[in-house]
PATORVEX-151445 format. One record per residue (C-alpha): residue number from 1; residue in three letters; x, y, z. Coordinates in Angstrom, 1 decimal, decimal comma. Each point is the difference from the previous one (the first is absolute). Layout:
BEGIN
[mimar NUM; "Ala"; [X; Y; Z]],
...
! end
This chain:
BEGIN
[mimar 1; "Unk"; [88,8; 214,0; 173,0]],
[mimar 2; "Unk"; [-0,9; 2,3; -2,8]],
[mimar 3; "Unk"; [3,7; 0,6; -0,9]],
[mimar 4; "Unk"; [0,6; -3,7; -0,1]],
[mimar 5; "Unk"; [-2,9; -0,5; -2,3]],
[mimar 6; "Unk"; [1,3; 2,7; -2,4]],
[mimar 7; "Unk"; [3,4; -1,6; -0,2]],
[mimar 8; "Unk"; [-1,6; -3,4; -0,7]],
[mimar 9; "Unk"; [-2,2; 1,4; -2,7]],
[mimar 10; "Unk"; [3,0; 1,7; -1,7]],
[mimar 11; "Unk"; [2,0; -3,2; 0,1]],
[mimar 12; "Unk"; [-2,9; -2,0; -1,4]],
[mimar 13; "Unk"; [-0,5; 2,5; -2,8]],
[mimar 14; "Unk"; [3,7; -0,1; -1,0]],
[mimar 15; "Unk"; [-0,2; -3,8; -0,1]],
[mimar 16; "Unk"; [-3,1; 0,0; -2,2]],
[mimar 17; "Unk"; [1,6; 2,5; -2,4]],
[mimar 18; "Unk"; [3,2; -2,2; -0,3]],
[mimar 19; "Unk"; [-2,0; -3,2; -0,6]],
[mimar 20; "Unk"; [-2,1; 1,8; -2,7]],
[mimar 21; "Unk"; [3,1; 1,3; -1,8]],
[mimar 22; "Unk"; [1,6; -3,4; 0,1]],
[mimar 23; "Unk"; [-3,1; -1,6; -1,6]],
[mimar 24; "Unk"; [-0,1; 2,7; -2,6]],
[mimar 25; "Unk"; [3,7; -0,6; -1,1]],
[mimar 26; "Unk"; [-0,5; -3,7; -0,1]],
[mimar 27; "Unk"; [-3,1; 0,3; -2,2]],
[mimar 28; "Unk"; [1,8; 2,5; -2,3]],
[mimar 29; "Unk"; [3,0; -2,3; -0,3]],
[mimar 30; "Unk"; [-2,3; -2,9; -1,0]],
[mimar 31; "Unk"; [-1,6; 2,0; -2,6]],
[mimar 32; "Unk"; [3,4; 1,2; -1,4]],
[mimar 33; "Unk"; [1,3; -3,6; 0,0]],
[mimar 34; "Unk"; [-3,1; -1,3; -1,8]],
[mimar 35; "Unk"; [0,2; 2,8; -2,6]],
[mimar 36; "Unk"; [3,8; -0,8; -0,5]],
[mimar 37; "Unk"; [-0,7; -3,7; -0,5]],
[mimar 38; "Unk"; [-2,8; 0,9; -2,4]],
[mimar 39; "Unk"; [2,3; 2,3; -2,1]],
[mimar 40; "Unk"; [2,8; -2,7; 0,1]],
[mimar 41; "Unk"; [-2,4; -2,5; -1,4]],
[mimar 42; "Unk"; [-1,0; 2,4; -2,7]],
[mimar 43; "Unk"; [3,6; 0,6; -1,0]],
[mimar 44; "Unk"; [0,7; -3,7; -0,1]],
[mimar 45; "Unk"; [-3,0; -0,6; -2,2]],
[mimar 46; "Unk"; [1,0; 2,8; -2,3]],
[mimar 47; "Unk"; [3,6; -1,4; -0,3]],
[mimar 48; "Unk"; [-1,4; -3,4; -1,0]],
[mimar 49; "Unk"; [-2,2; 1,6; -2,7]],
[mimar 50; "Unk"; [2,7; 2,2; -1,4]],
[mimar 51; "Unk"; [1,3; -2,6; -2,3]],
[mimar 52; "Unk"; [-3,5; -0,3; -1,5]],
[mimar 53; "Unk"; [-0,3; 3,7; -0,6]],
[mimar 54; "Unk"; [-2,6; 0,6; 2,7]],
[mimar 55; "Unk"; [2,1; 2,2; 2,3]],
[mimar 56; "Unk"; [-1,6; 3,3; -0,9]],
[mimar 57; "Unk"; [2,1; 3,0; 1,0]],
[mimar 58; "Unk"; [1,1; -1,4; 3,4]],
[mimar 59; "Unk"; [3,7; -1,1; 0,4]],
[mimar 60; "Unk"; [1,4; -2,1; 2,8]],
[mimar 61; "Unk"; [3,1; 1,5; 1,6]],
[mimar 62; "Unk"; [0,3; -2,2; 3,0]],
[mimar 63; "Unk"; [3,6; -1,1; -0,4]],
[mimar 64; "Unk"; [-0,1; -1,9; 3,3]],
[mimar 65; "Unk"; [-3,0; -2,0; -0,9]],
[mimar 66; "Unk"; [0,4; -3,7; -0,2]],
[mimar 67; "Unk"; [-2,3; -0,1; -3,0]],
[mimar 68; "Unk"; [2,3; 0,6; -3,1]],
[mimar 69; "Unk"; [-1,4; 1,0; -3,3]],
[mimar 70; "Unk"; [1,6; -1,0; -3,4]],
[mimar 71; "Unk"; [-0,4; 1,8; -3,4]],
[mimar 72; "Unk"; [-1,7; -2,1; -2,6]],
[mimar 73; "Unk"; [2,3; -2,3; -2,0]],
[mimar 74; "Unk"; [0,7; 1,0; -3,6]],
[mimar 75; "Unk"; [-1,5; -2,3; -2,7]],
[mimar 76; "Unk"; [2,3; -2,8; -1,0]],
[mimar 77; "Unk"; [1,6; 0,2; -3,4]],
[mimar 78; "Unk"; [0,1; -3,0; -2,3]],
[mimar 79; "Unk"; [3,0; -2,3; 0,6]],
[mimar 80; "Unk"; [2,8; 0,6; -2,5]],
[mimar 81; "Unk"; [0,6; -2,9; -2,3]],
[mimar 82; "Unk"; [3,6; -1,0; -0,2]],
[mimar 83; "Unk"; [1,5; 0,5; -3,4]],
[mimar 84; "Unk"; [0,2; -3,1; -2,1]],
[mimar 85; "Unk"; [2,4; 1,3; -2,6]],
[mimar 86; "Unk"; [3,7; -0,4; 0,4]],
[mimar 87; "Unk"; [2,1; 3,2; 0,7]],
[mimar 88; "Unk"; [1,2; 1,9; -3,0]],
[mimar 89; "Unk"; [3,0; 2,2; -0,1]],
[mimar 90; "Unk"; [-1,2; 3,4; 0,9]],
[mimar 91; "Unk"; [-3,1; -1,4; 1,7]],
[mimar 92; "Unk"; [-3,1; -1,6; -1,5]],
[mimar 93; "Unk"; [-2,9; 2,2; -0,5]],
[mimar 94; "Unk"; [-3,3; -1,7; 0,6]],
[mimar 95; "Unk"; [-3,4; 1,3; -1,1]],
[mimar 96; "Unk"; [-2,0; 1,3; 3,0]],
[mimar 97; "Unk"; [-3,3; -1,7; 1,0]],
[mimar 98; "Unk"; [-1,9; 3,2; -1,0]],
[mimar 99; "Unk"; [1,3; 0,0; -3,6]],
[mimar 100; "Unk"; [-2,4; 1,4; -2,5]],
[mimar 101; "Unk"; [-0,8; -2,7; -2,6]],
[mimar 102; "Unk"; [-0,6; 0,6; -3,7]],
[mimar 103; "Unk"; [-1,6; -3,1; -1,5]],
[mimar 104; "Unk"; [0,4; -0,3; -3,7]],
[mimar 105; "Unk"; [-3,5; -1,3; -0,3]],
[mimar 106; "Unk"; [-1,3; 3,4; 1,3]],
[mimar 107; "Unk"; [1,8; 1,6; -3,0]],
[mimar 108; "Unk"; [-1,7; -2,0; -2,6]],
[mimar 109; "Unk"; [2,1; -3,2; -0,2]],
[mimar 110; "Unk"; [-2,1; -3,1; -1,0]],
[mimar 111; "Unk"; [2,4; -2,8; 0,9]],
[mimar 112; "Unk"; [-1,5; -2,4; -2,5]],
[mimar 113; "Unk"; [3,3; -0,7; -1,8]],
[mimar 114; "Unk"; [-1,3; 1,3; -3,3]],
[mimar 115; "Unk"; [-0,8; 3,7; 0,5]],
[mimar 116; "Unk"; [3,0; 2,4; -0,1]],
[mimar 117; "Unk"; [0,4; 1,3; 3,6]],
[mimar 118; "Unk"; [3,1; 2,1; -0,7]],
[mimar 119; "Unk"; [-1,8; 3,4; 0,4]],
[mimar 120; "Unk"; [-1,6; -1,2; 3,3]],
[mimar 121; "Unk"; [3,4; -0,8; 1,4]],
[mimar 122; "Unk"; [1,4; 3,3; -1,1]],
[mimar 123; "Unk"; [-2,9; 1,8; 1,7]],
[mimar 124; "Unk"; [0,4; -1,9; 3,2]],
[mimar 125; "Unk"; [3,7; 0,7; 0,1]],
[mimar 126; "Unk"; [-0,5; 3,7; -0,7]],
[mimar 127; "Unk"; [-2,3; 0,2; 3,0]],
[mimar 128; "Unk"; [2,3; -2,0; 2,3]],
[mimar 129; "Unk"; [3,0; 2,0; -1,2]],
[mimar 130; "Unk"; [-1,4; 3,1; 1,8]],
[mimar 131; "Unk"; [-0,3; -1,7; 3,4]],
[mimar 132; "Unk"; [2,9; -1,1; 2,2]],
[mimar 133; "Unk"; [0,0; -3,6; 1,1]],
[mimar 134; "Unk"; [-3,1; -0,7; -2,1]],
[mimar 135; "Unk"; [-0,8; -3,5; -1,5]],
[mimar 136; "Unk"; [-0,9; -1,0; -3,6]],
[mimar 137; "Unk"; [-2,1; -3,1; 0,4]],
[mimar 138; "Unk"; [-0,1; -2,7; -2,8]],
[mimar 139; "Unk"; [-2,5; -2,4; 1,6]],
[mimar 140; "Unk"; [0,1; -3,7; -0,1]],
[mimar 141; "Unk"; [-2,2; -2,2; -2,3]],
[mimar 142; "Unk"; [0,2; 2,5; -2,9]],
[mimar 143; "Unk"; [2,2; -0,2; -3,1]],
[mimar 144; "Unk"; [1,0; 3,4; -1,3]],
[mimar 145; "Unk"; [1,2; 0,6; -3,6]],
[mimar 146; "Unk"; [2,5; 2,8; 0,2]],
[mimar 147; "Unk"; [2,1; 1,4; -2,8]],
[mimar 148; "Unk"; [3,4; 1,7; 0,3]],
[mimar 149; "Unk"; [-0,2; 2,5; 2,8]],
[mimar 150; "Unk"; [2,3; 2,2; 2,1]],
[mimar 151; "Unk"; [-0,8; 0,8; 3,6]],
[mimar 152; "Unk"; [2,2; 3,1; 0,3]],
[mimar 153; "Unk"; [1,4; 2,4; 2,5]],
[mimar 154; "Unk"; [1,8; 2,1; 0,9]],
[mimar 155; "Unk"; [-2,8; 2,1; 1,3]],
[mimar 156; "Unk"; [-1,9; -2,9; 1,6]],
[mimar 157; "Unk"; [-0,2; -0,2; 3,8]],
[mimar 158; "Unk"; [2,2; -2,5; 1,8]],
[mimar 159; "Unk"; [-0,7; -3,5; 1,4]],
[mimar 160; "Unk"; [-2,8; -1,0; -2,5]],
[mimar 161; "Unk"; [-1,0; -3,7; 0,2]],
[mimar 162; "Unk"; [-1,0; -1,9; -3,1]],
[mimar 163; "Unk"; [-2,1; -2,8; 1,4]],
[mimar 164; "Unk"; [-0,2; -2,7; -2,6]],
[mimar 165; "Unk"; [-2,2; -2,9; 0,8]],
[mimar 166; "Unk"; [-1,7; -0,5; -3,4]],
[mimar 167; "Unk"; [1,6; -0,8; -3,3]],
[mimar 168; "Unk"; [1,4; 2,4; -2,6]],
[mimar 169; "Unk"; [0,5; -1,3; -3,6]],
[mimar 170; "Unk"; [1,8; 1,5; -2,9]],
[mimar 171; "Unk"; [-1,7; 0,5; -3,4]],
[mimar 172; "Unk"; [1,0; -2,4; -2,8]],
[mimar 173; "Unk"; [-0,9; 2,3; -2,9]],
[mimar 174; "Unk"; [3,0; 1,6; -1,7]],
[mimar 175; "Unk"; [-1,9; 3,4; -0,4]],
[mimar 176; "Unk"; [0,3; 0,5; 3,8]],
[mimar 177; "Unk"; [3,9; -0,1; -0,3]],
[mimar 178; "Unk"; [0,6; 2,1; -3,1]],
[mimar 179; "Unk"; [3,6; -0,5; -1,2]],
[mimar 180; "Unk"; [1,0; -1,5; 3,3]],
[mimar 181; "Unk"; [0,4; 1,2; 3,6]],
[mimar 182; "Unk"; [2,6; -0,7; 2,6]],
[mimar 183; "Unk"; [-2,4; -0,5; 2,9]],
[mimar 184; "Unk"; [-3,7; -0,8; 0,6]],
[mimar 185; "Unk"; [-0,7; 1,1; 3,6]],
[mimar 186; "Unk"; [2,4; 2,8; 1,2]],
[mimar 187; "Unk"; [0,4; 1,9; 3,3]],
[mimar 188; "Unk"; [2,3; 3,0; -0,3]],
[mimar 189; "Unk"; [1,5; 2,6; 2,4]],
[mimar 190; "Unk"; [-2,0; -1,1; 3,1]],
[mimar 191; "Unk"; [0,9; -0,1; 3,7]],
[mimar 192; "Unk"; [-1,0; -2,8; 2,4]],
[mimar 193; "Unk"; [-2,2; -1,9; -2,5]],
[mimar 194; "Unk"; [-1,1; -3,5; 1,0]],
[mimar 195; "Unk"; [-1,5; -2,6; -2,3]],
[mimar 196; "Unk"; [-1,5; -2,8; 2,0]],
[mimar 197; "Unk"; [-2,7; -2,6; 0,1]],
[mimar 198; "Unk"; [-0,8; -3,5; -1,3]],
[mimar 199; "Unk"; [-0,8; 1,1; -3,6]],
[mimar 200; "Unk"; [1,5; -0,9; -3,3]],
[mimar 201; "Unk"; [1,5; 2,0; -2,9]],
[mimar 202; "Unk"; [-0,2; -2,0; -3,2]],
[mimar 203; "Unk"; [1,9; 1,2; -3,0]],
[mimar 204; "Unk"; [-1,5; -2,4; -2,5]],
[mimar 205; "Unk"; [3,5; -0,6; -1,3]],
[mimar 206; "Unk"; [-0,7; -3,0; -2,2]],
[mimar 207; "Unk"; [-1,1; 2,3; -2,9]],
[mimar 208; "Unk"; [3,4; 1,7; 0,2]],
[mimar 209; "Unk"; [2,2; -3,0; 0,5]],
[mimar 210; "Unk"; [-1,2; -1,8; -3,1]],
[mimar 211; "Unk"; [1,5; 2,8; -2,1]],
[mimar 212; "Unk"; [3,3; 0,2; 1,9]],
[mimar 213; "Unk"; [3,3; -1,7; -0,8]],
[mimar 214; "Unk"; [2,3; -1,3; 2,6]],
[mimar 215; "Unk"; [2,9; 2,2; -1,0]],
[mimar 216; "Unk"; [-1,8; 3,2; 0,8]],
[mimar 217; "Unk"; [2,5; 2,9; -0,3]],
[mimar 218; "Unk"; [-1,0; 1,3; 3,4]],
[mimar 219; "Unk"; [1,5; -3,0; 1,8]],
[mimar 220; "Unk"; [1,9; -2,4; -2,2]],
[mimar 221; "Unk"; [0,4; -2,8; 2,6]],
[mimar 222; "Unk"; [1,4; -2,5; -2,5]],
[mimar 223; "Unk"; [3,2; 2,0; -0,4]],
[mimar 224; "Unk"; [0,6; 0,2; 3,7]],
[mimar 225; "Unk"; [-0,2; -3,7; 0,9]],
[mimar 226; "Unk"; [3,3; -1,8; 0,2]],
[mimar 227; "Unk"; [-0,5; -3,6; 1,1]],
[mimar 228; "Unk"; [2,7; -1,8; 2,0]],
[mimar 229; "Unk"; [0,9; -2,4; -2,9]],
[mimar 230; "Unk"; [0,4; 3,0; -2,4]],
[mimar 231; "Unk"; [-2,7; -1,3; -2,3]],
[mimar 232; "Unk"; [-3,1; 1,9; -1,0]],
[mimar 233; "Unk"; [-3,4; -1,5; 1,0]],
[mimar 234; "Unk"; [-1,6; -2,0; -2,8]],
[mimar 235; "Unk"; [-3,5; 1,0; 0,9]],
[mimar 236; "Unk"; [-1,2; 3,2; 1,6]],
[mimar 237; "Unk"; [-2,8; -0,3; 2,6]],
[mimar 238; "Unk"; [-2,1; 2,4; -2,0]],
[mimar 239; "Unk"; [-0,6; 0,4; -3,8]],
[mimar 240; "Unk"; [2,8; 1,8; -2,0]],
[mimar 241; "Unk"; [-2,5; 1,4; -2,5]],
[mimar 242; "Unk"; [-3,5; 1,1; 0,1]],
[mimar 243; "Unk"; [-2,7; 1,2; -2,3]],
[mimar 244; "Unk"; [1,3; 3,4; -1,3]],
[mimar 245; "Unk"; [-3,3; 0,7; -1,7]],
[mimar 246; "Unk"; [-1,9; 0,6; 3,2]],
[mimar 247; "Unk"; [-1,9; 3,2; 0,7]],
[mimar 248; "Unk"; [1,4; 0,9; 3,5]],
[mimar 249; "Unk"; [2,8; 2,6; 0,1]],
[mimar 250; "Unk"; [3,5; -1,2; 0,3]],
[mimar 251; "Unk"; [0,7; 2,2; 3,0]],
[mimar 252; "Unk"; [-1,6; -1,9; 2,9]],
[mimar 253; "Unk"; [-1,1; 1,8; 3,2]],
[mimar 254; "Unk"; [1,0; -0,7; 3,6]],
[mimar 255; "Unk"; [-3,1; -0,8; 2,1]],
[mimar 256; "Unk"; [0,7; 2,2; 3,0]],
[mimar 257; "Unk"; [2,6; 2,7; 0,2]],
[mimar 258; "Unk"; [1,1; 2,5; 2,6]],
[mimar 259; "Unk"; [2,0; 3,0; -1,0]],
[mimar 260; "Unk"; [1,6; 2,8; 2,0]],
[mimar 261; "Unk"; [-1,8; -0,9; 3,3]],
[mimar 262; "Unk"; [0,9; -0,2; 3,6]],
[mimar 263; "Unk"; [-0,9; -2,6; 2,7]],
[mimar 264; "Unk"; [-2,2; -2,2; -2,1]],
[mimar 265; "Unk"; [-1,4; -3,4; 1,1]],
[mimar 266; "Unk"; [-1,4; -2,9; -2,0]],
[mimar 267; "Unk"; [-1,5; -2,9; 2,0]],
[mimar 268; "Unk"; [-2,5; -2,8; -0,2]],
[mimar 269; "Unk"; [-0,9; 0,4; -3,7]],
[mimar 270; "Unk"; [0,7; -2,3; -3,0]],
[mimar 271; "Unk"; [1,2; 1,1; -3,4]],
[mimar 272; "Unk"; [-0,3; -2,6; -2,7]],
[mimar 273; "Unk"; [0,5; -0,4; -3,8]],
[mimar 274; "Unk"; [1,7; 3,3; -0,5]],
[mimar 275; "Unk"; [0,9; 0,8; -3,6]],
[mimar 276; "Unk"; [3,5; 0,7; 1,2]],
[mimar 277; "Unk"; [1,4; 0,9; 3,5]],
[mimar 278; "Unk"; [-2,6; -0,5; 2,8]],
[mimar 279; "Unk"; [1,1; 2,6; 2,6]],
[mimar 280; "Unk"; [2,6; 2,8; -0,6]],
[mimar 281; "Unk"; [1,5; 2,6; 2,2]],
[mimar 282; "Unk"; [1,9; 2,8; -1,7]],
[mimar 283; "Unk"; [1,6; 3,0; 1,8]],
[mimar 284; "Unk"; [-1,7; -0,9; 3,3]],
[mimar 285; "Unk"; [1,2; 0,5; 3,5]],
[mimar 286; "Unk"; [-1,3; -2,2; 2,8]],
[mimar 287; "Unk"; [-1,7; -3,1; -1,5]],
[mimar 288; "Unk"; [-1,7; -2,8; 1,9]],
[mimar 289; "Unk"; [-1,3; -3,1; -1,7]],
[mimar 290; "Unk"; [-1,3; -2,9; 2,1]],
[mimar 291; "Unk"; [-2,6; -2,8; -0,2]],
[mimar 292; "Unk"; [-0,1; 0,6; -3,7]],
[mimar 293; "Unk"; [-0,5; -2,5; -2,8]],
[mimar 294; "Unk"; [0,9; -0,1; -3,7]],
[mimar 295; "Unk"; [-1,6; -2,8; -2,1]],
[mimar 296; "Unk"; [0,9; -0,5; -3,7]],
[mimar 297; "Unk"; [1,0; -3,0; -2,1]],
[mimar 298; "Unk"; [3,7; -0,9; -0,1]],
[mimar 299; "Unk"; [0,1; 0,5; -3,8]],
[mimar 300; "Unk"; [-1,5; 3,5; 0,0]],
[mimar 301; "Unk"; [2,7; 2,2; -1,5]],
[mimar 302; "Unk"; [1,7; 2,9; 1,9]],
[mimar 303; "Unk"; [-2,5; -0,1; 2,9]],
[mimar 304; "Unk"; [2,3; 1,0; 2,9]],
[mimar 305; "Unk"; [-1,7; -0,4; 3,4]],
[mimar 306; "Unk"; [1,4; 3,1; 1,7]],
[mimar 307; "Unk"; [2,2; 2,5; -1,8]],
[mimar 308; "Unk"; [2,1; 2,6; 1,9]],
[mimar 309; "Unk"; [1,7; 2,9; -1,7]],
[mimar 310; "Unk"; [1,6; 3,2; 1,4]],
[mimar 311; "Unk"; [-1,7; -0,7; 3,4]],
[mimar 312; "Unk"; [1,3; -0,2; 3,5]],
[mimar 313; "Unk"; [-1,0; -1,2; 3,5]],
[mimar 314; "Unk"; [-1,9; -2,9; -1,3]],
[mimar 315; "Unk"; [-1,4; -3,0; 2,0]],
[mimar 316; "Unk"; [-1,5; -3,0; -1,8]],
[mimar 317; "Unk"; [-1,0; -2,9; 2,2]],
[mimar 318; "Unk"; [-2,4; -2,9; 0,5]],
[mimar 319; "Unk"; [-1,2; -0,2; -3,6]],
[mimar 320; "Unk"; [-0,6; -2,6; -2,7]],
[mimar 321; "Unk"; [1,1; 0,8; -3,5]],
[mimar 322; "Unk"; [-0,7; -2,3; -3,0]],
[mimar 323; "Unk"; [0,7; 1,5; -3,4]],
[mimar 324; "Unk"; [1,8; -0,5; -3,3]],
[mimar 325; "Unk"; [3,1; 2,2; 0,7]],
[mimar 326; "Unk"; [1,9; 1,2; 3,1]],
[mimar 327; "Unk"; [-2,0; -0,4; 3,2]],
[mimar 328; "Unk"; [1,7; 3,2; 1,1]],
[mimar 329; "Unk"; [2,2; 2,2; -2,2]],
[mimar 330; "Unk"; [2,2; 2,6; 1,6]],
[mimar 331; "Unk"; [1,1; 2,6; -2,5]],
[mimar 332; "Unk"; [2,2; 3,1; -0,3]],
[mimar 333; "Unk"; [0,0; 2,5; 2,9]],
[mimar 334; "Unk"; [-1,4; -2,2; 2,8]],
[mimar 335; "Unk"; [1,4; 0,2; 3,5]],
[mimar 336; "Unk"; [-1,0; -1,3; 3,4]],
[mimar 337; "Unk"; [-2,1; -2,9; -1,2]],
[mimar 338; "Unk"; [-0,9; -2,8; 2,4]],
[mimar 339; "Unk"; [-1,8; -3,1; -1,4]],
[mimar 340; "Unk"; [-0,9; -3,0; 2,1]],
[mimar 341; "Unk"; [-2,4; -2,9; 0,4]],
[mimar 342; "Unk"; [-0,9; -0,2; -3,7]],
[mimar 343; "Unk"; [-1,5; -3,0; -1,8]],
[mimar 344; "Unk"; [1,3; 0,3; -3,6]],
[mimar 345; "Unk"; [-1,1; -2,2; -2,9]],
[mimar 346; "Unk"; [-0,6; -0,7; -2,7]],
[mimar 347; "Unk"; [2,2; 2,8; -1,4]],
[mimar 348; "Unk"; [3,6; 0,9; -0,7]],
[mimar 349; "Unk"; [1,0; 0,5; 3,6]],
[mimar 350; "Unk"; [1,2; 3,3; 1,6]],
[mimar 351; "Unk"; [2,3; 2,3; -1,9]],
[mimar 352; "Unk"; [2,0; 3,2; 0,5]],
[mimar 353; "Unk"; [0,4; 1,7; -3,4]],
[mimar 354; "Unk"; [0,7; 0,0; -2,8]],
[mimar 355; "Unk"; [2,3; 3,0; 0,8]],
[mimar 356; "Unk"; [2,1; 2,2; -2,2]],
[mimar 357; "Unk"; [-1,4; -0,6; -3,4]],
[mimar 358; "Unk"; [1,9; 2,0; -2,7]],
[mimar 359; "Unk"; [2,7; 0,8; 2,6]],
[mimar 360; "Unk"; [-2,4; 2,2; 2,0]],
[mimar 361; "Unk"; [0,5; 0,7; 3,7]],
[mimar 362; "Unk"; [-2,2; -2,3; 2,1]],
[mimar 363; "Unk"; [0,2; -0,9; 3,6]],
[mimar 364; "Unk"; [-2,0; -1,7; 2,7]],
[mimar 365; "Unk"; [1,1; -0,3; 3,7]],
[mimar 366; "Unk"; [-0,9; -1,5; 3,3]],
[mimar 367; "Unk"; [-2,2; -2,9; -1,3]],
[mimar 368; "Unk"; [-0,9; -2,8; 2,4]],
[mimar 369; "Unk"; [-1,9; -3,1; -1,2]],
[mimar 370; "Unk"; [-0,6; -2,9; 2,4]],
[mimar 371; "Unk"; [-2,4; -2,8; 0,9]],
[mimar 372; "Unk"; [-1,1; -0,7; -3,5]],
[mimar 373; "Unk"; [-1,7; -3,2; -1,3]],
[mimar 374; "Unk"; [0,4; -0,5; -3,8]],
[mimar 375; "Unk"; [-1,8; -2,7; -1,9]],
[mimar 376; "Unk"; [-0,3; -0,6; -3,8]],
[mimar 377; "Unk"; [2,2; 3,0; -0,7]],
[mimar 378; "Unk"; [2,4; 0,5; -2,9]],
[mimar 379; "Unk"; [2,7; 1,4; 2,3]],
[mimar 380; "Unk"; [0,7; 0,7; 3,6]],
[mimar 381; "Unk"; [1,4; 3,5; 0,8]],
[mimar 382; "Unk"; [2,0; 1,9; -2,6]],
[mimar 383; "Unk"; [1,8; 3,3; -0,4]],
[mimar 384; "Unk"; [-0,2; 1,0; -3,7]],
[mimar 385; "Unk"; [2,4; 2,6; -1,4]],
[mimar 386; "Unk"; [0,7; 1,2; -3,5]],
[mimar 387; "Unk"; [3,4; 1,6; 1,0]],
[mimar 388; "Unk"; [3,0; -1,8; 1,4]],
[mimar 389; "Unk"; [0,2; 2,1; 3,3]],
[mimar 390; "Unk"; [-2,0; -1,0; 3,1]],
[mimar 391; "Unk"; [-2,7; 2,5; 0,4]],
[mimar 392; "Unk"; [-1,8; -1,6; 2,9]],
[mimar 393; "Unk"; [1,3; 0,9; 3,5]],
[mimar 394; "Unk"; [-0,8; -1,5; 3,4]],
[mimar 395; "Unk"; [-2,3; -2,8; -0,8]],
[mimar 396; "Unk"; [-0,8; -3,2; 1,9]],
[mimar 397; "Unk"; [-1,7; -3,2; -1,0]],
[mimar 398; "Unk"; [-0,9; -2,3; 2,9]],
[mimar 399; "Unk"; [-2,1; -3,2; 0,8]],
[mimar 400; "Unk"; [-1,3; -1,2; -3,3]],
[mimar 401; "Unk"; [-1,9; -3,2; -0,6]],
[mimar 402; "Unk"; [-0,1; -1,2; -3,6]],
[mimar 403; "Unk"; [-2,6; -2,7; -0,8]],
[mimar 404; "Unk"; [0,5; 0,0; -3,7]],
[mimar 405; "Unk"; [1,7; 2,3; -2,5]],
[mimar 406; "Unk"; [1,6; -0,3; -3,4]],
[mimar 407; "Unk"; [3,2; 2,1; 0,4]],
[mimar 408; "Unk"; [2,0; 0,9; 3,1]],
[mimar 409; "Unk"; [0,6; 3,5; 1,2]],
! end
């Protein structure tokens, strides 16, 4: 009986130990599971706060977790505005949005139309010249009296923008011109220069024209016109003689001239009442002119609209040219010139030449002129040569509309 009781006691003790161990493991497992769930919740919370810079020094490495974290998105850059300018051979160069602006008012310009602002323009240009892609600002609602001035390179930085929204007027006193100058506003030896805006350049040409004769030796048109009926015109459209006792110099300036420059653009502006030629390009490569306007009376002597000389890769389009001489004159040494969509008149039409004066070598090549409207012009399109040989190669005239002109091409 005693042996039986010992065996039962031993069995009972073993069962109690097993039950106790089982309960201990279950309780431990519950604690571990609760702790694991708590840690997982902490990691999830940290991952959500990471994008807000609240993650501290903890990093979530649970690659198998369903909760994915994403790095913060970079700030959006401003949308790029599509270019509004037409393509230019060699590629247009637009001024960046962050361009440094030099306002002529900040350099002492008054803009009252009476005070001489030439030095202020010189100072603004000198500052802009040192900064690539800078802008010289001539603000709207001001009138600036500016004497003869040269905005010169060749040590200026590239891609300068001359933003013209105001009005620039030329002096009418003879003392400002000395014995005579060939240009009023000149840009020389620059790269990537752009003149743009809605402003006006006014040459005050009337004080010059009253002292000029029609048969100016610079461009004696009367000797080059040969009407169909072989008779000379009885009346010239502008006076043959003027008052030679005037005080202005006989040499008359071009209003705006570019010399020895590369990739230049003129757009939006108006040049009016130039003493002589309005816009001239000499020894330039890569010229773009569009949405440009010339406005001068039809009887203003020798006031070509656009004059090209020794220049190549030229595009002139979508412009209105009213003047007292050729709307566009293409002279010696020009090649790869494309002109289209031009409103010409009044004026003398469009001409190539005169070429070969005094038996000199002169040649132009690859000239295309098309889609032109001419009204109230003396002529249509002409090739003018002094020598007998043809010195113009590869030229094309297409799609002209003549509303009224005096002599045929």
